[in-house]
N, C-alpha and C positions, 0 to 999 in steps of 0.2 A: 263631283268632282273628288280626286282620290286624295289621301290626305299626304300630303307634303313634308319632308324633312329637309331642314337649311340648317348651313352650321353658323354658328353666333362670327359675328368679324373677329378679329383675332383681340382687340383692345378688348369687347365685351367679354370674351372668355378671360381675359388677367381680371376685367373687375368684378365679374362671377367669384371664380376661385378666392382673391382677396376678401368678397362680401363673407362667404362662409368660415373661412380658417384664419382671419385675423384681424382684418378692420377695426367692426365695433366692437363695443362692451355696453352700448345701450341699447339691448334687443327692441324696448318697446319704441321707438323712435319711426319703426316700420310703418305704424297705422298710422299713425300724424302724416306723415309723404302720401300715404296712397288717399286719404282723407282728401287731403290738398290736393291732391292731381283732379279727384274726382271734382271737388268745388270749381276747381278751375275748368273743366270739359262743361260744364252745366251754367260756368262765366258765358262759355263760348255759343253752345246754342243758344244761350240766350241775347245774345249779340245779335247772332243772326238771325233769329227771330225776330227783330224790330223793323229791317225789312222783308222779311219771309217768312210772316205768322204759321204759313202754312206746311216749316218745318220742322213745328210742336208733333205736330198729326191728334193734337187733340190733349194731347200730358200734358199740361201747364203747372202743374202739383210738381214741382221741382222738391226733388230727396236724394239723398244719401241713405244705403238701407243696410245695416250690419248684421249679419248672422252667423255666432259661434254656435260649431255643432260639438258636442263632447262623443258623441256616440261615433261620427266618422270622421274626427280628429280634427275638422276643417276651419277658416273663420273665413267669409266671403262679405265682400264691398263691393255694393253695386251703387250704380247711379244712374241718370237717366239723361245723362249728359249727350253732346254731341256725338261721341262713339269714332269708330275707325272702321276702315276698309280696310281690305288687303293689304295695299300699298303703304298704308300709313303705320299698320301693325308689325310691315317691314323695316321701314323707315325708323320709324319710333320706339321700338322696342327689340328689334332682330339689329338692329345697328346706331350704335350713339354715339360715334363720336362729334354728330352737330353739340349733344348737350354737354360736352368737355369730359368725356372718358380719357383720349388722349392726355390730353392737359392733365387730368386727375392723375393719372398714371403717372404720368414724368414728374409730377410734382412728391407725391411718396416714394419714386427710386428715389430723388433727388436726398427727401429726408432721411432717407434709410443711408446713403452713402454720407451724408454729412452725421449720422448719428443723431441726428437732431430728434425730437418727441414727435409722433403726429398727432395732431388735436382731429379726431373722429368727427367732431359735432364741426368744426371749423373746414374740413378736406368736404364733406357733403354738402355743406352749406355755399360752398364756393361753384363744387361743381356742376351742381345738380343732376346728379345718378341715384335719384335717392329713391323712381319704382323697384330698384335694384336691391334695395334694403330688404325687400319684403324675402330676400334666400336668404338672410340671414335666420329665419325662420323654420325657414320649407324646405318640404323633399322635394316639393311639386307646388308648380305655380301655373293655372288655369286663367285663359282669359277669353272671356265670350263676348263678344263685343258685335252694335251693328249701327250702321253712320244713320245722323239723322237724314231723311231726305233719299237714302238707297234702302232696298229690302233685302237683300246679300247681307244673313251673319255672317262671322268667322270665330272659331277656336284656334287661340295659340297657344303652347302647351310647352314646356319645359323640365327639367330634372334639374338644369344647370349644366349639364353633363360635356358640353359644351356644342349640342347643336336643339332646336326649337324644331315644335310640329307645326303648319297652317293645314286647316281642313274648313269645307262649308260648312253651315250649321243653319240651324233656326234660332231665331229668337223675336218673340211677339212684338218689342218694343225696342227704341235706339237709348245706346250705353252703351256700360259697358262693366260686366261683370268679373272679380278677379277672385280668384277662389283659391286659397291657402293650403296645401294639404301640410299640414302642422309638421316637424320634428317632432321624434319621441321626445324631448326634454322642454318642450311646449307645451304639449295638454297634459289633463289628469291630475288628478287631487292633490298629488303629493309633487308635482313641477312647481319647481319655482319661480316659475314666469308663466302663467296657465291662462293662453290667451282664446280657450273656450270657456271661461267662468266669466257672464255677462257683468257680474259684478266688475270686474279686473276691466273688464273694457267702457264698462258705463265712468271710471275713475279718469283711464286712457283719453277719452273724449272729453271729460272736463278740463283735464289737463290742460292738455294739445291744442284744442279745437274748440272751446267754447265759444271763438265768435264766427263761427263759421255761419256763413248770413245764409246759409240752406238748412233745412232739417234734417239731422243725424240720428236714424231712428233704427229702433229696434226693440224688438221680440223680448218681453218677459214672461216665462213661465213660472209658476210654483204650486204648493198644496195649499189646500185651506179647509178647516171644519168649517161644514154649515153654518148657520147662526139662524138663531128665531126673527118672529118677527121685530124682536124688539134687542136686536140685535146682538143674542149675547152665543155665544157658541153649544151648538146640541150635542151634548152627552151622548157617548157609545158610538155618536154619526161618523161614518168611514169619512176620509178627507177627499176634497175635491180638486182634480185641477185646474186651476187657473192662468190667462194668458192676458196680456195686455201691450200694445205698443203702444214704445215711450218716446217721446221727442230727450237726448241727451244732452244737445247744447240749449246757452241760453237765445244765443243767435239775436241778444239786443246789441247794436252796433255798439262798440269801446268809444263813439267818437261822440256819438249824440248826449253822452254821460257830460256831468258836469267836471271839466280837471279834479278838483276837490275830491269828487268821488271816487276817485280812479288811481288803485294803488298803483307802484312801479312795477311789482311785478304780474300787473295784468297788463301793461305796456307794453315790458317785454316778452310777456306769450304769444302776444296781440301779433307783433312783428313778427316774431318766428313762426305762425303759423299761416299769417297773411301771405308774410313775403317769403316765405321758405327759408328763411335765416337759423341762423345755429347758435347765436350768440346772444347776447342780450346787446342792445342798438347801444348807440354811443352815447349818443343823445334823440330825446322826444319834442315834439313842436307840437301841442294841443292847441289850435288859434280858435277860439267862434270871432266870427265879425259880421255885424249888421250895420246896418246904413246904405249905402248905394245900390254897394253887392253885399248880400249875407250868404253865409256860405262855414262849412267849417272844415276845418286842416288838422288832419292827423301826418306829421311826416315824422321820419327818424333821420339819425347818419348810423349808418349799418358800422360795425365793430369791426370789419371788414372790408375791403376793396375787392369787388368781383375779378377773377381773375380775367375776365376777356374787356375788364373798363375801357381802356384805353386802344379798343381791336375793331373792328369796322362791326363786326358781327353782336357787338351790345348794344342794346337797346334799352335807352333812356325812358321814363316818363312815368307819371303819378297817373292813379287810377281817377276816374270820374264816377261820380255818385250823383242827383239828381232826387232828394227824398228818401236816402235808403236804398232806393234804387239804383243798380250796378249798369252804368252803361258804358263804360270804356275803357278796356286797360290800356296803360303805357303810352299817355296822352305827355306829348314832347312840349307843346307850348303852355304849358306853366311855367317852368322854368328854365332860365338861359341852359345852353351846353356846361357849363363851368359846375352846375350844380347837378349832373346828370345822374352822380351818385347816391342822389336824395330818393329815399322809399317813403312809400305814403299813399292817402288818397286826400280826395276834396269834394266834399256833400255840398253844393247846394242845389236852393231851390226852384234858382235862378235859372238854372239848366236846362234846355229840354232835352225830352231822353231822347227825340230823334236827331239829337246833330249829330253831323258829318262831319271829317276828320276837315273837311275843305271849310265848311261853315266855324269852325275851333280857331282855324288861324286871324279870321274877322271879327271874333267875338271879341267886342268890348267887356263883358263880364270879367270872360278867360283872363283877358290880358288884365283887370283892374286886379285880380286874383293872384295872377303871378306876379305883379311887380310888387302886392304889400307880402307877399312869401318870399321872395326874394329877400326884400328889407329886414326882416325878420329873423331870417338864415344868417344875414349878412353882420346884422347887428350881435346877435350871440356868436356868434366866432369873436367877432371883436372883445365882447365882455371878456369871453373866454381866455382871449389871448393875454387882455390885464391881470384878468383875477384868477385865472389856472391855467399856468405854465406849460405844467406836466400833462395836462390835458391834451394841449392846445397842439403839442408837439407832436404826442400821440395819434391825433388826426392828421396832424400834417404829414405825416410820416404814409400815412394812408394815403390821403386826399389832396396834397401839398401840389400834385404834378396838375390837379386837373386846372383849377386857381390860378397856376402860371399859361397852362395851354387858355384859358380864359382870358389871359392880359392879351397874348400874343394873336388870335384870334379875333379881338375888339380893333384887328386895323381892317379886315374882311369886313367886318360887323356894323362899323363907325357906330359902335355902343359908348357910351361913359365907364365901361367896362374897366378901364385903366383908376379912375379915381376910386370907386368902388372897391376894389381890392389889393393897391398896390402898399395900401398900410399893414395886410391881412399875411401876405408874402414873410417868407424865411430863407435864408442860407444860412449855410457854413462859412464861418469867418476865422481867420487865419487867429483872430484871440482866444486863446482859451479852446480854441474848436469849436466853440457852441455854434448855436443856429440863433440867428442873429435879425430881428426886422432894419427894415433903411431907416426908421426914427431913431433906431439905438444905433445904428452907425453914426449917421448922422450928425447925432448929439455926442459923441463920442472924439470925433474928426479933430484931429489939431489944429489951430488956427491956419498955422502956413499949409496943410493939405487943402485943395482946391476941388477935386475929382473926388467920386465914388470911384475906388479900385474895385477890379475885379478879374480873376483866372479862371482859364475853362480847362478839363481836363477829367478824364474817368475817373479819378480818384483825388485821394485831398494827398494820398503819398508820392505821387508824379506834380500836381502843382508843389510843391514843396521842392523837389529839385529842379524845377521851371530858376534856367540862371534868369531871366528875368523880373524874376522875385527880389534877387539879392540887393536892389538900389532901395527897396520901399524897404526891406526886413529891416538895414540900416537906417532909415529915417524913423521906421516904431511906427509906418502908414501902415494900418490896417486892410487888407487884402480881404470880399468875399469869394469862396468858392465857388464855383458852378460845377457841377457833377452830372451834372443831367444835361442829355441837348438842348431842352427844350427852357433852359435856363437864360443861356443868352440870346435866345428870339424874344424871352422874356423880358428882359433890363433892356434891349435895345429899344422894344414897344414905348417902355415908358419913358426913354429918351433922359429923362432927370427928376431928381426926388428932393423940392425945398431947393433950385435952384442952384443944386448940385448935378452935376451930368457921371455919365457912366464913362470909366474909362478900361480897355482894356489894359493886362500888359503885356500881350503879345501883340498890340494894333495900333500901326501908329507912335508918336513920339508920345512919352509920360506925361509932357508938359509939365514939368516941377519950376516952380517958381523962386525958389529959396534962391539965397544967393551961393551956396555952394553948389548948387545945383544950375545956376545960370555959367557960374564958374567951369564946369564941367562942359558943360555944352561951350563953351569959346572955344575950350582945349581941343575939343573934338572935332569942331569944325577946321581950327587950324591943323588938325592934324588929317582929315580929310583931304583938306585943299593939297595940303603937301606930299599925298599920296594916291593922288589920282588917278595915277597911270596902274598905278600895283589893283587897285581896285577895279578900274576899267578893263582887267586883261583877266580878271579873276569872272569877273562875268562874264567874258568870252569866253572864256570853259567851260562854262556851268549853262552858256545858250540861255531857250528860253526856259530852263527851269526855276531860275529867278528873274524879279522884276527891276533888281537892284542890288548892290554890293556896296556897303557903308559901316564907316566906324563908329563905336556904338558907343552911347553917355550910358548907358542901363544897365553896364556888364561888370560888377566887380571881379569876379576868383575864375569864371568860366570863360572859355575861347570864345565859343559862337553862340550865338543865337539865332530862332528863324521867326519872325512877323512879318505881318500883314498890313496893306497900309489900309489908313486912317480910313478911306471912302468906300470900301469895296467889303466883300463876304471875309470874315477871319476866315482862319486854318480850321477848327473846331465846327463850324458851318460848312465847311466845304466837307469835310467827312460824314456830317450828318444827311447831307445831299446826296455823297457816296451810298452812303448806308441805303439812301432810298430808291437808289437806282437812279438819282437825277443828277450825272455829272455836270450839269451846266453850269452850273454857280464853283468857280474860281476863284481861291483869292489870289490877288495879287499878292505874290511872295518877295522879302527882302532881308537879304542875308544880313546879320551884324555882325559883325569880327573887334574883339574886345585886344583895341590899341596897345596895351600893356601886358597883353599876358606873350610868354614866349613864343608860342607857335605865330603870332602877327612878325614878332622880329625873325623864326624862321622862312616864312613868305617871303618876307623882302629879300633875305640870300639870294632865294633860289629865284627871284625874280629878278634879282640883278645878277642873274647865273645867265638867262634869259627864259624869256615867258615861253616859249615853245619848247621849252624841257620837259620830258615825261614825268621828270619828279615833282614838279612844279604844277603841271594836272592833276596830278595824282592827291597831291597835298587840296589844290582847289576844294577836290572830288571827296576825299575824306571829310572836309570841313562840314560839305554840306549833306551828309550821309549822317554826321555826326551831330548838327542843327537839327535832322528830322528825327532820329531817333530820340532827342532831348521831348521832339514834340508828340511823342506818342507815336509817330507813325516808321513805317518799313520806306527805310532805302531804295532807290528802283530797281535796284539788281544788286541783293545780300551775297550772293554768291560772289561778286566782282570784289565786292568791299571785303568778302573774308580774304580774299586772294590777296588783296592789295596790304590789308594790316597784317598779312603771316609774313609777305615781301618788307614790309618798313622793320617787323620784329628782328629779320634774320640779319640786318646789316646791323 
């Protein structure tokens, strides 16, 4: 087959340009990424071989081989992993939107627009575009690969000029060989970073990839003076060249060591290499258990949440080992979904090497391990919340949404997740605008307060301007600010905390029981009765836009507000469902009018002049539109609203 030339996908070309010209300052990280990819490729062929041993073609000694060449100014990384065929080369190398390129570029663009600093390590770790880091040091990259089980090999080549070539070639064994033609500043004795120096490469492997579970090998050559039988150098003899293939990494599983023997730096480097992270983890869990089930677990909370953590394409799960032998990646059955952000592995001699995903779901051992891990993680989080508040709030900002979603999903899973998590969740509060636990909120409630009040909106500024907040502010009641769409679903699932039920300030009655509130309620009921015809006619003008129009007991200075019926979805829930293209859930809207506001008196005057007058109808429509706007919702017809406001202003 003749050589084919393909254009890179637009986003790929942008990424390559950034790799070469601007993003990264730490050039040496490219080697760690390529070694990690090679290790992943070997994992895949090993996993396939568990059910199809012939795929190994008699080559069962897994290895990664590095060849720095000073003469050709190249560095080659080879593996005998799964390899790739033509389609996979095009999909995985030529087109990389799947690995997060588009999101990567959007994040970078946003950071630049906001004039924010760009963290190289964080960005590459979040978006998984590490292969392309090779172009930081390369003038040209060549890939020769043959997929296990197939005979045809392929050569991929690019100088990052916007295109790449593909052609058939021969390769004796399965796997992938990547040859980097180094840029002139990355080879030679005078180079600040010489990636053809065997000792430089050895140091990088020790630094970044020491715990890779497959041998990383390299050939060392040196000159040596011959020695006599007593081991003494022979005087005057010419030096001879010697060579030796050495394994550069220890390959000793870090998790097999005693916790007391492992330094924090070793844990950090392990997670960076093993799980393609680029920052030290937020917290590490190293656990060994004996008894009914024996296992070792090494888990971590990454410093940053993956960019796609809440997307459908995110794959949670821990790695599984049996007696240090890798048997499965992304095992989803160990931890509950709300802990899907955890990275790590579990090694247990009680697990079979040939265990299938179907058997895993029924595995008693796995369920026992999972329950113990979940308990340990939640116990640690509870201690952090109590003793290291700053750490916990940092964790919450990254992963709090996962815990809230976990509470909401307990409706469908029928679990005791609510009891496990309700003391770990935080909400912004009207008190000092700080994060608060439900326990802290309840402990400082005034004796007269019977419910936990909350308000929903896209941001705290919107909540602070809600007219529904006025009465509660006057009474000094604390209000939780629910700023994420999942928040209200979360508190609705909890239902109550220590006997205190949750009450939205924009849903149903506030149920204030103090004497002053009861007096206001009584007065409001009398005004409602006296103005029954007016309220009925306002409802008739608005039609099915509202379910009811009533006099408000909650408003102080504002003229109007919109609330939802207590027995149905809230207005914010309705908007959330609409954003998910699911408009079937509609809030039962109630328009509340402040009877002490001058606009109410104006409505009474207009109504006395005739309920069918256009001016009366215009005022009804304007009040409803005003209520919508204060809820952060667009009026049904913004143009018509603007025209009517202009007409009123012109009078």
